[in-house]
C-alpha positions in Angstrom: 12.2 29.2 131.7 15.6 29.9 130.0 18.5 31.5 131.6 18.9 35.2 130.9 22.5 36.0 129.8 23.6 39.5 130.8 26.3 40.9 128.5 29.0 42.6 130.6 31.9 45.1 130.0 34.4 47.0 132.1 34.0 50.8 132.8 37.1 53.0 132.9 36.8 56.3 134.6 39.8 58.7 134.2 41.3 59.8 137.5 40.2 63.4 137.1 36.5 62.5 136.7 36.0 60.4 139.8 35.0 63.2 142.1 32.3 64.6 139.7 30.8 61.4 138.4 27.1 61.4 137.4 26.1 57.9 138.4 22.9 56.4 136.9 20.4 54.9 139.3 20.9 51.4 137.9 22.6 48.6 139.8 26.1 48.0 138.5 25.7 44.3 139.5 22.5 43.4 137.5 21.1 46.6 136.1 18.2 46.7 138.5 16.3 50.0 138.4 15.6 50.2 142.2 19.1 49.8 143.6 20.5 50.2 147.1 23.3 52.8 147.4 26.3 51.5 149.3 29.8 52.8 150.1 31.9 50.3 148.2 35.6 50.1 149.0 38.0 50.9 146.1 39.9 47.7 145.8 39.8 44.2 147.4 42.2 44.7 150.3 40.4 43.0 153.1 41.8 45.3 155.8 40.8 48.6 154.2 37.4 50.2 154.0 38.6 53.6 152.7 38.7 55.1 150.1 35.3 54.2 149.0 32.7 55.2 146.4 28.9 55.3 146.8 27.5 53.0 144.1 24.1 51.4 143.3 23.9 47.7 143.9 21.1 45.1 143.9 19.7 44.4 147.4 21.5 41.1 147.9 24.9 42.5 146.9 24.3 45.6 149.0 23.6 43.5 152.1 26.8 41.4 151.5 28.9 44.5 150.9 27.7 46.2 154.1 28.5 43.0 156.1 31.9 42.8 154.5 32.7 46.4 155.3 31.7 45.9 158.9 33.9 42.9 159.3 36.9 44.1 157.3 38.9 45.6 160.2 38.7 42.3 162.0 40.0 40.2 159.0 43.5 39.6 160.5 42.1 38.2 163.7 41.0 34.7 162.6 44.4 34.0 160.9 46.2 35.1 164.0 44.0 32.9 166.2 44.6 30.0 163.9 48.3 30.5 163.8 48.6 30.8 167.6 46.4 27.7 168.1 48.4 25.7 165.6 51.7 26.7 167.1 50.5 25.7 170.6 49.3 22.4 169.4 52.6 21.6 167.6 55.2 23.1 170.0 53.3 23.2 173.3 53.6 20.6 176.0 49.9 19.8 176.0 47.9 16.8 176.9 46.1 15.0 174.1 42.7 16.6 174.8 44.2 20.1 175.0 46.1 19.6 171.7 42.9 18.4 170.1 41.1 21.6 171.2 43.9 23.7 169.9 43.7 21.9 166.5 40.0 22.4 166.4 40.4 26.1 167.1 43.1 26.4 164.4 40.8 24.8 161.8 37.6 26.3 163.1 38.6 30.0 163.3 39.1 30.5 159.5 36.1 28.4 158.7 33.8 30.3 161.1 35.1 33.6 159.6 34.3 32.4 156.1 30.8 31.7 157.1 30.4 35.1 158.7 31.4 37.0 155.6 29.5 34.7 153.2 28.9 36.5 149.9 31.7 39.0 150.2 32.2 41.9 147.7 30.6 41.7 144.2 32.7 41.3 141.1 32.0 44.9 140.3 34.3 46.3 143.0 36.1 49.4 141.5 39.9 49.5 141.7 42.6 51.9 140.7 44.8 50.9 137.7 48.6 51.7 137.8 47.8 54.6 135.5 45.5 56.2 138.2 42.2 55.4 136.4 39.2 53.8 138.1 38.1 50.6 136.6 34.8 48.9 137.4 34.7 45.3 136.0 31.9 43.3 134.5 29.1 45.9 134.5 26.0 45.1 132.4 26.4 46.7 129.0 23.1 48.6 129.3 24.3 50.2 132.5 27.7 51.0 131.0 26.0 52.8 128.2 24.2 55.1 130.7 27.5 55.8 132.5 29.2 56.7 129.2 26.3 58.9 128.1 26.2 60.9 131.3 29.9 61.3 131.8 32.1 62.6 129.0 35.5 60.9 129.1 34.2 57.6 130.7 34.7 54.6 128.4 33.7 51.0 128.3 36.0 48.2 127.2 36.3 44.5 127.1 40.1 44.6 126.7 42.1 42.8 129.4 42.9 45.0 132.4 46.6 46.1 132.6 48.8 44.6 135.2 48.9 46.4 138.6 52.6 47.0 138.3 55.2 47.5 135.5 57.2 44.7 133.8 60.3 45.9 135.6 58.6 45.4 139.0 57.7 41.8 138.2 61.1 41.1 136.6 62.9 42.4 139.8 60.7 40.2 142.0 61.3 37.2 139.7 65.0 37.5 140.0 64.9 38.1 143.8 62.6 35.2 144.6 64.4 32.7 142.4 67.8 33.7 143.9 66.3 33.4 147.4 64.9 29.9 146.7 68.2 28.7 145.3 70.2 30.3 148.1 67.9 28.8 150.8 68.3 25.3 149.3 72.1 25.7 149.2 72.3 26.9 152.8 70.0 24.1 154.1 71.8 21.4 152.2 75.2 22.5 153.5 74.8 23.7 157.0 75.2 20.3 158.6 72.1 20.6 160.8 68.6 19.1 160.8 66.6 22.1 159.8 63.0 22.9 160.6 60.7 21.3 157.9 59.0 24.7 157.3 62.3 26.1 156.0 62.5 23.3 153.4 58.8 24.0 152.5 59.7 27.7 152.0 62.1 27.0 149.2 59.5 25.7 146.7 57.1 28.4 147.7 59.7 31.0 146.8 60.5 29.3 143.6 56.9 29.0 142.3 56.1 32.5 143.4 59.0 33.6 141.3 57.7 31.7 138.4 54.3 33.3 138.7 56.0 36.7 138.8 57.9 35.8 135.6 54.6 35.0 133.9 53.3 38.5 134.8 56.0 40.2 132.9 54.0 39.4 129.8 50.9 41.5 129.0 47.6 39.9 130.1 46.3 39.7 126.4 47.5 40.6 122.9 46.8 44.2 122.1 43.9 44.9 119.8 41.8 41.8 120.8 39.1 43.8 122.6 37.4 47.0 121.8 36.7 50.4 123.5 33.6 52.6 123.1 33.2 55.4 122.5 36.5 55.2 120.6 
């Protein structure tokens, strides 16, 4: 049996229409006509469950989303446990068995957490654009048509989503991060001390983060490549 290819498109909901949306009873994930309705967080910040929007999902995505929302407040804990365990193993005066246990905890905490939240949020998680609109990515085209038909002002588009911030924002961070990287290297090279290795590792991190910010000063795609309907 051949693979069914579902054509997908992004939905764009103007900010003023969000509270009065007429949402069709079709799963935004796969178009299923018997969806589960779930409070889906607006955005992918792991620590936040609110604000949210009640949306129709297929049963599997609904189950994963509910699990994700339950675990979201505890997201910082595994990273904190791993950091403490790693610090104890490196800087603590421990016996070899105790150090081994600390290393296992440092590696195992994030791994165990990733197993607990297997599946995570679907690709169709809505998020706010920097213009205030609500954008729902990769919705089946048939579902998008129903949203557009039932909500005047809602549009569907396959144009690239705008950057979350302005070009000035990314330019400012580019300059700041590159200057910080250069400054850190100069200080470490001339302070006459044997500095902690993590400080030397921080310099390339700052540099390449600055380069990535510089790339984001450019638009995500050339204008006019995609299309919007209804136009």
